[in-house]
N, C-alpha and C positions, 0 to 999 in steps of 0.2 A: 754785430750785436749778438749777445748770448741769448739763445732761445730758452725761454722759461720752461721748465719741466712740468710745472703745474697747470699748464694750459691744455684743454682738451684738443684732440687732433684737428678739429674743424677750425679752431681759433689759431692754431699754429699755421694752418694753411693760409688763413687770411693774412697773417703777419708776413709770411713769405711772399705772398702776392704783393703786399704793400711795399716790400723792399725791392721787388723785381719790376714793378710797373710804375715808372715815374709819371705817366699820364693819368693817374687816378687821383681823385680827391680823397684825402686821408683824414681820419679822425683819431684823436688820442683817447684811449679808454682809461679806466682806473686800474687796468692790469699792469703789472710791472715784471721786468725780467729779473733773473736771479741777482743781478748787480744793482737793482733798484731803478733802472731806466724805464720810463713809460713806454708802453707798447702802443704803436699806432696801427689801426686796422682800417681796411677799406670800408667806406660807407657808400659812396657812389662813384662811378667812373667819371672822368672829365670828358665831356662831349661838347664840342664847340657849338655855340648858339649861332645859327645863320644870321647874317646882318639884317635881312628883312624882318626876322623875328625880333631882333634887338630893337629895331625902330618901332615895331608894333607894341612891344612891351613898354617902351617909353611913352608911346601914344596912349595906351590903355591906362597907365598911371598918371597921365596928364602932367608929366614932368615939366617944371618951369625953372627959371634961373635961380629962384630962391630956395629950391629943394636941395636936400642932401640925400643922395641915392647910395644905398648900401647894396652890394651884390655879394651874397653869401656863397662861398665856393666859387669865387670869381674866375678861376682858371687863368686865361690870358688877359683878363681885365677889360675885354671889349665892351661890356655893357656900361661900366662907369666911364670909360673913355668916350663912348658915344653920348652918354648923358651930358658930359662936359662940352663936347664938340658941337653937338646938334641942339642942345637945349640950354647951354650955359650954366648947368647945375654943377654943384660940387659932388664928388664921388669918393666912396671908400670901398675898395675891394677887399674881401676877407678870404684868404686861401691858406691852407695848411701845408701844401706841397711846396718845398723850397725851390724846386726847379720852375714851377709855374709862377711863383712869386717873382722870381728873377725875370722871367719872360715878360710878365705884366709890367714890372717896374721899367724895363727897357722900353716897352711900347708906350708907356706914359711919357717917358723922357723924349722919345722920338716925336710924339705928338705935341711936345712943348706944353704939357698940361700939369707940370709938377706943382703949380700953385693952386690947382683945382681938384686934382685927383691924387689919392695916396692908396697904396696897397699895403695891407697889414697881414703879417703872417701869424696865424693862430687858429685855434679851434673855435668855430662859430658858436658853439654852445657856451663858451667862456667869454666871448667878446661882449662889450657894452654897446648897445645900439641906440642909446637914449637920444642922440642928436639926429637920427635918421627920420626923414619925412616919407621916404619911399624905400622899400626893401624888395629886391629882386631875387628870385629863387629858380634854380633848375637842379633840384635835388632828388627827392622821392616823396611819395605821399606820407610815409611813416615819419620821415624827418620833418616834413612840414608840420605834421600834427604835434610832434615833440617840441617844435619851436614856438607854436602858438602861445602857450602860457608866458614864455619869455617876451614875445612881442607885446602882449597885453600889459605885462609888468613894466616894460622899459620904454615903449613908444608912446607918444602923445596920442590922445583920441583923434581918430580920423586919418592916421598915417596909412598910406596905401601899401599893400603887399601884392606883388604880382608873381605868379608862378607859371613857368613854362612847362606844359605837359602834365604836371602832377597836381591833383586836387589836394584837399585837406580833410580827408575822411568825410564825416557827416556835415561838416561846416559848409553851408551853402555860400558860394561866391556871390558877390554883388553883380558881377558881370562875367561872361565867358565869351571869348572871341576865338574863332578858328583861324589859324595862320599856317600855311604850308603843311596841312594835314594834322596839326597838333593844336590842342586847346591852350589858350592863355587864360588864367583865372585872376580875378581881382577881388581882394577883400580890403576892408578898412578896420582898423582897431576900434573897439567900441568906446562910447562915451564913458567917463569915469564911473558913473552910477551903474552902468550895464556890465561891468567887468565881472 
């Protein structure tokens, strides 16, 4: 990839990290290289969610068989796989890193859940979540805040949003649960009139 000359040094550093670190969740920005290719920069590192935390997130969201669970920045896909295996729900993992997408798709296939779980490669800010009833997050507080208006626009009232470790600024959660030294937060999208 040709490095753009018009990027400040800090952004060039982020780009080089993104290229060198396959275990990081990446995001595409509106910056482009000199040949017009989009620049992907690091937003948050990929950190595995422990299995007991995954189960607690599903419990907090009260995931049932009729739910569609989206995991944004799904990494290896373990949350949507668990939602299908343990709760009978359908799942959609959204991940931008092609290596993590491949890993997650292989794990879905190994679990025999291709009919219930799909892994989409793409930028979570550009994905359409309108069919989600539950959204899982392990991102950052600032990204959670940036996503909230999108949730309000696209999700039905009462959709559950659970975040591992990171709150959503001043927006008070409906519930907070401590698991393995970290908080899990639950919000619901507001009724139509309250948006």
